[in-house]
N, C-alpha and C positions, 0 to 999 in steps of 0.2 A: 504494500500500500504506500502511495506517495505521501510524504509528510508536509510538503509545502501547501499553503492554502490555495484554493482555487480562486481565480479571478475570471468572472463571467464577462462576455461569452467565452466558452471554453470548448475545445474539440472533444467530441464524444469519446474518443479513445483515452484521452487523458482523464476525463471524468470517471470512466469505468475503472481505470487503474487507481485513481485516488480513492475510490470507494471500496477497493480491495477485491474486485471481481477477477482481475487478472493483471498481467503486465500490459503495457500499451500494445505490444505486438500481439499478445493474446486477445486483446480487445478488438484489434483489427480483424482477427479471425472470426470472433463472435459476430461482428457486424457483417462481414462478408457472407456468413452462413445464415443471415436473416434472423438472428436470435435476439436482437435488440430493437426496441421501438422507442420513438420520441413522440410524445403526445398521440400515441395510438398508431403512428405510421412507422413502417420498417425503416431503420436508420441506414444511412449510406456513409461510406468512408469519407472523412473530411467534414461531416456535419458538425456544426457548432450549436451549443445549447445555451439558453439563458437560465438564470437561477430559478425561474418560475416554471420551466419546462418539466414535464413528467417523463422520466426515463424508466422503461420496463425491460427486464432481462428475463429470458426463458426460465421457467420454474425448474427445469432440468439442470440448468447451470447454477441456479441458486442452491439446489440440493448438493450438487458436486462441490460448490464453493464452501458450503458449510462443513463438509467433511475435513477440510484443512484445519478446522478448529474443533474444540471440544466444549460441549455445553452440558452441564449437569444440574439436576434438581436434587437438593439435599435437605433432609429433615434434621435441622440443627437441634440437638438436645439442649435442655436447660443446663447451665454450668459450662457450656462450651462457648468460646469467644470467636467472633468473626475477625478479630485482629490477628491475622496470621503472622505478623512480623514481631509483635511485642508481647504476646501472651503465650505462656508455656502450654496452656491447655486450649489450643485453637483447633479449627477444623482440620487443617492438614497434619497437625501432630496426632490427632485422633485417627485420621484416615490417611496413611501415607500414599495410598493409591491416588489421592487427589492432589498430591504435590505438583506444582507447576501451574495450578489453577488458582484464580483469585476470586473472592466473593464480590458480587455486584451489590453494594450497599451493606448495611449492617443490621444486626438484630441483637438486642442487648442480652447479656448472659442469663438473666432471669426469665427470658422468653424462649419459646421454641417455635419451630415451624420452618417454612420454606425459605431456602437461600438458593440463588442461582450462582454457580461457579463456572468460570470459563477461562480460556487462555486467549480470548479474542478481545484485544484492547479497544477495538472500535466501539464496543458496547458501553464503555464507561460513561462517556459524555451523553450518549444517546438515551441511556436509561436513567441516569442519576441526576442530570441537570434539572434544577427546579422548574424550568420553563417547559419541561416535557410532559408533565401532567399524566404520567402513566399510573394505572390503578394498582393498588396493593390492598388486599382484603385480609382482615384479621377476625378471629373468634376470641371473644373476651368474656371471662368469668369474673364477676364482681361480688362484693360482700353483702349485697342486699338487693331486693327486687328492682328490676329495671322498669321504670315508668315511661309513659308516653312523653311526658314533658322532658325527661332526660334524653330520649331519642331525638326529639325535636331540637333540643339545644345542640346536640352533637352534629346534627345535619346542618344547622345554620352557622355553626362556628362558635368556638368557645374561647374566651379570653384567658390565656395562660401568661401570667405576668403582664407584659406590655404588648403581647402579640395575639391577634385574633386568628384562629385557625381557619383555613379555607372551608367552604361548604363540603360536606361529606355525605355519603350514603350510609344509613344505619337502619338496622331492623332487629327487633327482639326475637331471639330464637329459643328462649327458655326463661324461666322465672328470674334467674340471675345471670343470664347469658345473652349477649348480643353480638351481631356481626357488624363491622364497620369497614367501609372502603374509603381509603384516602388517596389523594393525588399529590401529597407532599410527605416529607419525612423529617420533621423536627425531632431532636433528640428526646427520647422517652415521651413522644407526643401523646400517645393514647393514655398512658399512665397519668400524665399531667392534666389532660382533658378531663379524665374521670375524677381526679383529685379536686379540680376546680368546681366540680358539680357535687362533691361530697361522697364520692365512691372510692373504694380501694380495689385495685386490680389484684385478683388472686391467681389468675392464669391468663397468659396472653399467647396466642398461637397465630402465626401468619399462615394463611391457607391458600393464598393465590397471589401471583405477580402477573398482571396482564392476563394472558391466556394459559399460563403455566400454573397448574393446580397441584397442591400437596397430595390430595386424594388419600389413599390408604397407606402411604409411605410411612413406615415405622420410624420412630426416633433413632437417629444414627445411621439410617439407611439412605442410599442415593440411587438415582437412575439417570441414564442418559436422556437428554432431550433430543429428539430426532424426528425424521419424517415430516408429516403435515404440521405437527405441533411446532416444530422448529421453523419451518418455512413461514408459518403464520406469525410467529414471534419476531423473526427477523424482518419481515415485511412491515410489521407495525412500527418498528423503530427505524425504518428507512434503509434497510440493508438488503 
């Protein structure tokens, strides 16, 4: 993948190389084979694109490209850190098979649930930047009954210290259990939101990141993200 920023308009082969689909020479081959479209029309060698143009690459090529990298869904247990560099009990110390991968985002030690690990550096900014607004869903057990008013407050945004959280999706799923979907990730955000409303979090589980679901993955277990699930995930973040 080329590291220098793109200046539009830019030749289609350089754009594809910058996005990590192939080298420039490989991009020329994809274009010649009719596997690239610009705004719905088959691209030609030498075409230039503007920043607002929509570039599509054959799903077959997307799948092959993804094989160069590894994407893993991991159920982080409580007590294990996502800080793989500074914590002695981190994901990769617990599972040596995942060494060489890094976690996308964090999940505090007292929480458990879904973490995505990869060796694809392109995902970091695309998934974690605050402007991206990608959904992350959590299941939360609290210390007293969940009320309709509490759910409404979570959905509208809660003042934590001097910051008001963005609107969220929330629903009660049990007497003292609710699910909440956020598009931001302030430190200990859900615990702080609950505390501001007079609730204590007893258990916090991340169950989904975008289209990647925790499902029945047991604590400490992991699975590869692949096939249609991976293609959909990469498309959503623009890869």
